[in-house]
ZAMARGU-4260 file (C-alpha; in steps of 0.2 Angstrom, whole numbers, plus 5000, padded with zeros to 4 digits):
<rodrens>
0) 5000/5000/5000 | 5014/5012/5004 | 5020/5009/4986 | 5003/5015/4979 | 5004/5030/4990
5) 5021/5034/4984 | 5017/5032/4966 | 5001/5043/4968 | 5010/5057/4976 | 5024/5057/4964
10) 5011/5057/4949 | 5003/5072/4957 | 5019/5081/4957 | 5021/5078/4938 | 5003/5078/4933
15) 4997/5095/4940 | 5010/5106/4930 | 5005/5096/4914 | 4987/5099/4918 | 4989/5118/4921
20) 5000/5121/4906 | 4989/5110/4894 | 4974/5120/4900 | 4983/5136/4896 | 4987/5129/4878
25) 4968/5125/4877 | 4963/5143/4879 | 4975/5149/4866 | 4971/5136/4853 | 4952/5137/4856
30) 4953/5156/4852 | 4962/5151/4836 | 4981/5154/4840 | 4993/5140/4841 | 5004/5142/4856
35) 5020/5131/4855 | 5029/5144/4866 | 5022/5135/4881 | 5040/5128/4885 | 5048/5146/4884
40) 5034/5154/4894 | 5036/5140/4908 | 5054/5144/4909 | 5052/5162/4911 | 5037/5160/4923
45) 5047/5148/4934 | 5062/5159/4933 | 5053/5174/4939 | 5044/5165/4953 | 5059/5156/4960
50) 5069/5173/4959 | 5055/5181/4969 | 5056/5167/4982 | 5075/5168/4983 | 5074/5186/4987
55) 5057/5186/4998 | 5063/5171/5009 | 5076/5183/5016 | 5062/5193/5025 | 5047/5181/5024
60) 5043/5163/5027 | 5028/5151/5025 | 5015/5148/5012 | 5013/5167/5009 | 5029/5167/4999
65) 5023/5154/4987 | 5006/5162/4985 | 5014/5178/4980 | 5026/5169/4968 | 5011/5161/4960
70) 5005/5179/4955 | 5023/5184/4949 | 5025/5169/4938 | 5007/5171/4931 | 5010/5189/4927
75) 5027/5186/4919 | 5019/5173/4908 | 5006/5185/4903 | 5019/5198/4898 | 5029/5185/4888
80) 5013/5179/4879 | 5009/5196/4873 | 5024/5195/4862 | 5017/5180/4854 | 5000/5187/4853
85) 5006/5203/4844 | 5016/5193/4832 | 5002/5181/4828 | 4987/5192/4829 | 4992/5210/4823
90) 5007/5205/4812 | 4999/5189/4806 | 5016/5180/4808 | 5018/5162/4806 | 5012/5156/4824
95) 5024/5141/4824 | 5039/5152/4821 | 5034/5165/4833 | 5032/5152/4847 | 5048/5144/4842
100) 5057/5161/4844 | 5051/5163/4861 | 5056/5145/4866 | 5074/5149/4860 | 5074/5166/4868
105) 5067/5162/4885 | 5081/5151/4892 | 5094/5163/4885 | 5086/5178/4894 | 5084/5168/4910
110) 5102/5163/4910 | 5108/5181/4906 | 5098/5189/4920 | 5103/5175/4933 | 5121/5177/4929
115) 5120/5196/4929 | 5112/5196/4947 | 5121/5181/4955 | 5135/5177/4943 | 5129/5159/4941
120) 5113/5153/4932 | 5106/5142/4946 | 5093/5151/4957 | 5092/5142/4974 | 5077/5142/4986
125) 5072/5134/5003 | 5058/5122/5000 | 5047/5126/5015 | 5031/5124/5006 | 5027/5105/5008
130) 5012/5102/5018 | 5014/5086/5029 | 4996/5084/5032 | 4980/5094/5028 | 4970/5095/5044
135) 4955/5083/5044 | 4957/5078/5026 | 4973/5070/5030 | 4965/5058/5042 | 4953/5051/5028
140) 4956/5032/5026 | 4966/5029/5009 | 4962/5046/5001 | 4970/5055/5015 | 4988/5048/5013
145) 4987/5048/4994 | 4980/5066/4992 | 4982/5076/5008 | 4999/5071/5015 | 5016/5077/5009
150) 5008/5088/4997 | 5008/5106/4991 | 4994/5119/4990 | 4998/5120/4971 | 4991/5103/4969
155) 4974/5109/4975 | 4976/5125/4964 | 4978/5114/4949 | 4961/5106/4952 | 4953/5123/4955
160) 4960/5129/4939 | 4953/5114/4930 | 4935/5116/4937 | 4936/5135/4933 | 4942/5132/4916
165) 4928/5120/4912 | 4915/5132/4919 | 4923/5147/4910 | 4924/5138/4893 | 4906/5130/4893
170) 4895/5139/4905 | 4899/5158/4901 | 4897/5169/4886 | 4915/5172/4886 | 4919/5154/4883
175) 4906/5153/4869 | 4914/5168/4861 | 4931/5161/4863 | 4927/5145/4855 | 4917/5153/4841
180) 4933/5163/4836 | 4943/5147/4835 | 4930/5138/4824 | 4923/5152/4813 | 4930/5169/4816
185) 4921/5177/4802 | 4904/5171/4809 | 4909/5177/4826 | 4914/5194/4819 | 4897/5196/4810
190) 4888/5194/4827 | 4898/5208/4834 | 4912/5198/4843 | 4929/5207/4843 | 4940/5192/4836
195) 4956/5201/4840 | 4951/5204/4858 | 4945/5186/4861 | 4961/5179/4853 | 4972/5191/4864
200) 4962/5185/4879 | 4965/5167/4875 | 4984/5169/4872 | 4985/5179/4889 | 4976/5166/4899
205) 4988/5153/4891 | 5003/5164/4896 | 4997/5165/4914 | 4994/5147/4916 | 5010/5142/4907
210) 5020/5154/4918 | 5011/5147/4933 | 5014/5129/4927 | 5033/5132/4926 | 5033/5137/4945
215) 5022/5122/4950 | 5034/5110/4941 | 5049/5117/4950 | 5043/5118/4968 | 5040/5100/4972
220) 5055/5093/4962 | 5070/5104/4966 | 5078/5116/4977 | 5085/5127/4964 | 5080/5133/4947
225) 5092/5130/4932 | 5083/5138/4917 | 5075/5123/4909 | 5059/5113/4912 | 5064/5096/4905
230) 5053/5098/4889 | 5037/5099/4900 | 5030/5113/4888 | 5031/5101/4873 | 5024/5087/4884
235) 5009/5098/4889 | 5006/5100/4870 | 5005/5081/4868 | 4993/5081/4883 | 4982/5095/4875
240) 4981/5085/4858 | 4978/5068/4867 | 4965/5077/4877 | 4956/5084/4862 | 4956/5102/4868
245) 4943/5097/4881 | 4946/5100/4900 | 4940/5083/4906 | 4950/5073/4893 | 4965/5084/4897
250) 4964/5079/4915 | 4965/5060/4910 | 4979/5063/4898 | 4989/5074/4911 | 4988/5060/4924
255) 4993/5047/4911 | 5009/5056/4906 | 5012/5061/4924 | 5012/5043/4929 | 5024/5039/4915
260) 5035/5054/4921 | 5034/5048/4939 | 5040/5031/4935 | 5054/5037/4924 | 5060/5049/4939
265) 5056/5038/4954 | 5060/5020/4948 | 5074/5019/4960 | 5061/5019/4974 | 5051/5005/4967
270) 5059/4989/4972 | 5052/4977/4959 | 5058/4989/4945 | 5075/4990/4953 | 5076/4971/4953
275) 5073/4970/4934 | 5089/4979/4932 | 5085/4988/4916 | 5097/5003/4912 | 5092/5019/4919
280) 5091/5028/4902 | 5077/5017/4897 | 5066/5024/4911 | 5071/5042/4906 | 5064/5038/4889
285) 5047/5031/4895 | 5037/5048/4894 | 5043/5052/4877 | 5040/5035/4870 | 5023/5035/4877
290) 5020/5052/4869 | 5025/5045/4852 | 5014/5030/4854 | 4999/5039/4860 | 5000/5053/4847
295) 5002/5040/4833 | 4986/5032/4838 | 4976/5047/4843 | 4981/5061/4830 | 4969/5054/4816
300) 4954/5057/4828 | 4960/5075/4831 | 4946/5087/4835 | 4957/5103/4834 | 4948/5120/4832
305) 4945/5123/4813 | 4953/5140/4813 | 4968/5137/4824 | 4984/5144/4816 | 4975/5154/4803
310) 4977/5173/4805 | 4961/5182/4805 | 4959/5197/4793 | 4944/5207/4797 | 4943/5214/4779
315) 4942/5196/4771 | 4926/5185/4771
</rodrens>
């Protein structure tokens, strides 16, 4: 039973950032803008949040530091995403190239700023954010040890973002307008919907969640930030595609890939896997092999928004 608790907790650490970032990609692509810059935005968001924690921990302590860092990372993600939005929406640039440029620029900027401030690129922090046991909930049989012990508040934040995203997308007029701009922007425009504003909104939400996801990825898995997120932005794109741009399916996909990542990172703590004596590099490949297999079988059933990646020209019909 302890092995199950261990695997579930490790899976949570890896699944929640995937869930948050994939939901961010969903908002952007549902509005009609492809956002492969998720990796770069994650790096910048994580860098800004960890840098804030590094400075704030000198005078503050406790969960309040992490809560403030969440806002710093999200705001930074929005700022970076505006570059992609301007290039894609106003300049009508190729959205793949724009996203790729941000992915290339982000680690370089993070390394430059880190070395300018600290002379090294690693940003250390004291991980004082783990919650040993949530009062009352931690005592629930089975679920308590799995979900409410040795956890982080960012785990519960991820589930809140999932529920809010589903509500926003399907139960509000904003969500209906956003989806219409990704399916048929000309029809949306004819009904008085400002396609440019909706697409900017989608990309900015995407940036906020990607920046936040970068921080959520680093906090449980490290005690310093080196400007990279292990390809998690691209893995989140796979989660988005496998999840068919729908919150519920994205949740299932995030947990599947999170489990693969947990096995690849924590196999040394699983006795029967150690006994098999398979080379370590094989386990490191598991998430990416799973990605290739899943996408090979699911891509032909893709239900991507019809107008994603197509620049909208208000003057054309």
